C-alpha positions in Angstrom: 0.0 -0.2 -0.1 2.8 2.4 0.6 4.7 1.8 -2.8 1.0 1.9 -4.3 0.7 5.5 -2.4 3.8 6.7 -4.0 2.4 5.6 -7.8 -0.8 7.0 -7.1 0.3 10.4 -5.9 3.0 10.6 -8.4 1.2 10.0 -11.2 -1.7 12.5 -10.4 1.1 15.5 -9.5 2.2 14.8 -13.3 -1.0 14.9 -14.8 -1.3 18.5 -12.9 1.8 19.7 -13.7 1.2 19.2 -17.7 -2.1 20.7 -17.7 -3.0 24.6 -17.1 -6.6 24.0 -17.0 -7.5 25.6 -13.2 -11.2 23.7 -13.2 -9.3 20.3 -14.1 -6.3 20.6 -12.2 -8.7 21.2 -9.1 -10.5 18.4 -10.0 -7.9 16.1 -10.4 -6.1 17.1 -6.9 -9.2 16.3 -5.4 -9.1 13.1 -6.9 -6.2 12.6 -5.7 -6.2 13.8 -2.4 -9.1 11.3 -2.4 -7.1 8.2 -3.6 -4.1 9.3 -0.7 -6.7 9.2 2.0 -8.3 6.1 0.9 -5.0 4.3 0.9 -4.1 5.5 4.4 -7.0 4.1 5.2 -7.0 0.9 4.2 -3.6 1.1 5.6 -5.4 1.6 9.0 -7.1 -1.3 9.3 -4.1 -3.3 8.6 -2.9 -2.1 11.2 -6.0 -2.2 13.1 -6.4 -5.5 12.0 -2.7 -6.7 13.3 -3.1 -5.7 16.6 -5.7 -8.1 17.5 -3.7 -11.1 16.5 -1.9 -12.3 20.2 1.7 -11.9 19.9 4.9 -13.9 21.3 7.4 -12.8 23.2 9.2 -10.0 22.0 6.4 -9.3 19.5 4.9 -6.1 20.6 7.4 -4.2 20.7 8.6 -5.1 16.9 4.7 -4.6 16.0 4.8 -1.0 16.9 8.2 -0.3 15.2 7.0 -1.7 11.8 3.2 0.5 12.6 5.5 2.8 13.3 8.4 2.9 10.1 5.1 2.2 7.8 2.9 5.2 8.9 5.6 7.4 9.1 6.8 6.1 5.3 3.1 6.7 4.2 2.7 10.1 5.0 6.1 11.5 4.2 4.7 10.3 0.7 1.1 12.0 1.0 2.5 15.3 2.3 5.1 15.8 -0.4 2.9 16.5 -3.0 1.3 19.2 -1.3 2.9 23.0 -0.7 2.3 25.9 2.0 -0.6 26.0 3.8 -2.0 22.4 2.3 0.4 20.6 3.6 0.3 21.8 7.1 -3.1 21.3 6.9 -2.8 17.8 5.8 0.1 17.4 8.3 -1.7 18.2 11.1 -5.1 16.1 9.7 -2.6 12.9 9.8 -1.6 13.6 13.5 -4.9 13.9 14.3 -5.2 10.0 12.6 -2.2 8.6 13.9 -3.2 9.6 17.5 -6.7 8.0 17.2 -4.8 5.0 15.0 -2.3 4.5 17.9 -4.8 4.5 20.4 -6.9 2.0 18.6 -4.3 -0.7 18.3 -2.9 0.3 21.9 -6.5 -1.1 23.1 -6.5 -3.8 20.8 -3.2 -5.0 21.8 -4.3 -5.0 25.5 -7.1 -6.9 24.3 -5.0 -9.4 22.4 -2.7 -9.7 25.6 -5.2 -10.4 27.4 -6.7 -13.0 25.4 -3.6 -14.9 25.4 -3.1 -14.7 28.6 -6.5 -16.9 29.4 -5.0 -19.4 26.6 -1.9 -19.7 27.9 -2.6 -22.6 29.9 -4.5 -24.5 27.5 -1.5 -23.9 24.9 1.2 -25.1 27.4 -0.4 -28.1 28.2 -0.3 -29.4 24.7 3.1 -28.4 24.2 4.2 -30.4 27.4 1.6 -33.7 26.0 3.0 -33.1 22.7 6.9 -32.9 24.1 6.1 -35.9 26.5 5.2 -37.9 23.6 8.4 -36.9 21.5 6.4 -34.9 18.9 7.0 -31.0 19.7 9.5 -29.3 17.7 12.2 -27.6 19.8 10.9 -23.5 20.4 14.2 -22.2 20.5 14.8 -23.9 16.9 12.3 -21.2 15.4 13.6 -18.7 17.1 17.7 -18.6 15.9 19.5 -15.5 17.8 22.0 -14.4 16.0 25.0 -12.9 17.2 26.1 -10.8 14.4 23.2 -8.7 14.5 24.2 -5.2 15.0 21.4 -2.5 16.9 20.4 0.3 14.9 18.1 3.1 16.2 16.9 4.8 13.2 12.9 3.6 11.8 14.1 2.0 9.1 17.0 0.2 10.6 14.5 -1.2 13.1 12.4 -2.5 10.8 14.7 -3.9 8.9 16.3 -5.9 11.4 12.6 -7.1 12.1 12.0 -8.4 8.7 15.3 -10.4 9.2 14.5 -12.2 12.1 11.4 -13.1 10.9 12.8 -14.2 7.0 15.4 -16.4 9.9 12.0 -17.9 11.8 10.7 -18.6 8.1 14.0 -20.3 7.1 14.4 -22.2 10.3 10.5 -23.6 8.9 11.1 -24.1 5.2 14.7 -24.7 4.5 15.9 -26.4 7.4 18.3 -23.7 8.2 19.3 -23.0 11.8 22.3 -21.3 13.1 24.5 -23.9 14.8 21.4 -26.4 15.8 20.9 -29.8 13.9 18.1 -30.4 11.7 14.5 -30.8 13.2 11.7 -32.5 12.0 7.7 -31.4 12.4 6.3 -35.1 13.5 2.5 -33.8 12.9 -0.1 -37.1 12.6 1.9 -38.6 15.6 -0.3 -37.4 18.3 -1.8 -40.2 20.7 -4.1 -40.6 23.8 -2.0 -37.4 26.1 -2.0 -34.9 23.2 -5.6 -35.9 22.1 -6.6 -35.3 25.6 -4.8 -32.1 25.8 -6.5 -30.9 22.9 -10.4 -32.3 24.1 -9.8 -29.9 27.6 -8.7 -27.1 25.5 -12.2 -27.7 23.3 -14.3 -27.6 26.2 -13.4 -24.9 27.6 -13.8 -22.9 24.6 -17.2 -24.9 24.4 -18.8 -23.9 28.0 -17.2 -19.9 26.7 -19.0 -20.1 23.7 -22.4 -21.9 24.9 -22.4 -19.3 27.6 -22.3 -16.6 25.2 -25.0 -18.1 22.6 -27.4 -18.1 25.7 -26.9 -14.3 26.1 -26.9 -13.4 21.9 -23.5 -13.2 19.8 -24.5 -9.7 19.2 -25.9 -8.3 22.2 -22.3 -7.8 23.7 -22.2 -5.7 26.6 -19.1 -3.9 28.8 -19.8 -7.2 31.2 -18.0 -9.3 27.8 -14.3 -10.7 29.1 -11.8 -10.3 26.3 -12.0 -14.6 25.4 -16.2 -13.8 25.5 -16.1 -10.7 23.1 -13.6 -12.4 20.8 -15.5 -15.7 20.8 -19.0 -13.5 20.1 -17.2 -12.1 17.1 -16.2 -14.7 15.4 -18.7 -17.9 16.9 -17.7 -21.3 15.8 -15.1 -20.4 13.9 -12.8 -20.0 16.6 -13.2 -23.7 17.6 -13.5 -25.0 14.3 -10.0 -24.3 14.2 -8.7 -25.8 17.1 -10.5 -29.3 15.9 -8.9 -29.0 13.1 -5.4 -28.2 15.2 -6.4 -31.5 17.2 -7.1 -33.6 14.3 -4.1 -32.9 12.7 -1.5 -33.7 15.2 -4.2 -36.6 16.1 -5.5 -37.9 13.2 -6.1 -42.0 14.1 -7.6 -40.6 18.0 -10.8 -41.8 17.8 -12.1 -39.4 20.7 -11.0 -36.1 19.1 -12.9 -37.3 16.0 -16.4 -38.4 18.1 -15.4 -34.6 20.4 -15.3 -33.0 17.0 -18.7 -34.5 15.3 -21.1 -34.1 18.2 -19.5 -30.5 19.0 -20.7 -29.7 14.5 -23.9 -32.0 15.0 -25.1 -30.0 18.2 -24.3 -26.8 16.6 -26.1 -27.7 13.3 -29.6 -28.7 15.5 -28.7 -24.6 17.8 -28.8 -23.2 14.0 -32.4 -25.5 13.1 -34.1 -24.5 16.2 -33.0 -21.0 15.8 -33.3 -19.9 12.1 -36.5 -22.4 11.2 -35.9 -22.0 7.6 -32.6 -23.7 5.8 -29.9 -20.8 5.2 -26.8 -20.8 4.2 -25.2 -21.1 6.8 -26.7 -24.8 7.6 -26.3 -25.7 4.3 -22.4 -24.9 4.5 -23.2 -26.6 8.4 -24.4 -29.7 7.1 -21.8 -30.1 4.3 -18.6 -29.6 7.0 -20.2 -32.2 9.2 -20.6 -34.8 6.6 -17.1 -34.0 5.4 -15.5 -34.4 8.5 -17.8 -37.9 9.6 -16.1 -39.3 6.1 -12.4 -37.8 6.8 -12.7 -40.0 10.6 -14.0 -43.2 8.8 -11.0 -42.8 7.0 -8.5 -42.1 9.8 -10.5 -44.4 12.3 -11.5 -47.1 10.0 -11.7 -49.5 12.9 -14.1 -47.8 14.8 -17.2 -49.5 16.4 -18.2 -45.9 17.3 
């Protein structure tokens, strides 16, 4: 979006300089301004969505460095095509927008941090179970520390260093590169009873909250909602489905995981059927999902009598 902003603003500026008609020039300037504001608004929405994602250790500092750098770059490009009092007005407008945006980002980060704190114990239980069964990829291999990184205090330097660290993480996962460590393998699909039970405890916790929120009404959010309740009210059962998909990816041959998954989908289908009293796209999608999960469970547990 920052690169697009530069192209849009630069292209419109060239047109203005080649056109001597005042009315057309003013119209083009307004279009130029509207396009620039639109791109900055898109950038703001991306920042807000980004800040809602729970972050790992040290990531909260990195996200603010990235946001600061990208916003300053976009603002500098946008204001560079104005002069005099108009430029000053645009700078004041962007300063107000940034203050409002940063307040929203900070609020979202606090909510995401609270959400992560609530779920961290269950995530840790899953990690411990996977480690006990020998299928846990060591975490240190995902976050290699490089001694040769030089500290650069400039916004651009911090942004580049953040990108380098992220690339190092993905190189470790995709290419298998690690700094002085042996190669590690992902042992997905080999989870046993202990890992399965950790996932089922996790899903049971979320289902209890989900049913409480459903009783109050997903749209009737009040100030009494906790971060986890608010998150589930926004995403409904999709949040739980993603956890079940993690569970069957790690434990595809454990029957009780599939049974729990199917029971949850069936319960949701019944609840929606009573609520809607008619055949809706949401109900049809859930029916298709229930059929697909049932077929997958039979393929992965062919000897099951359940």
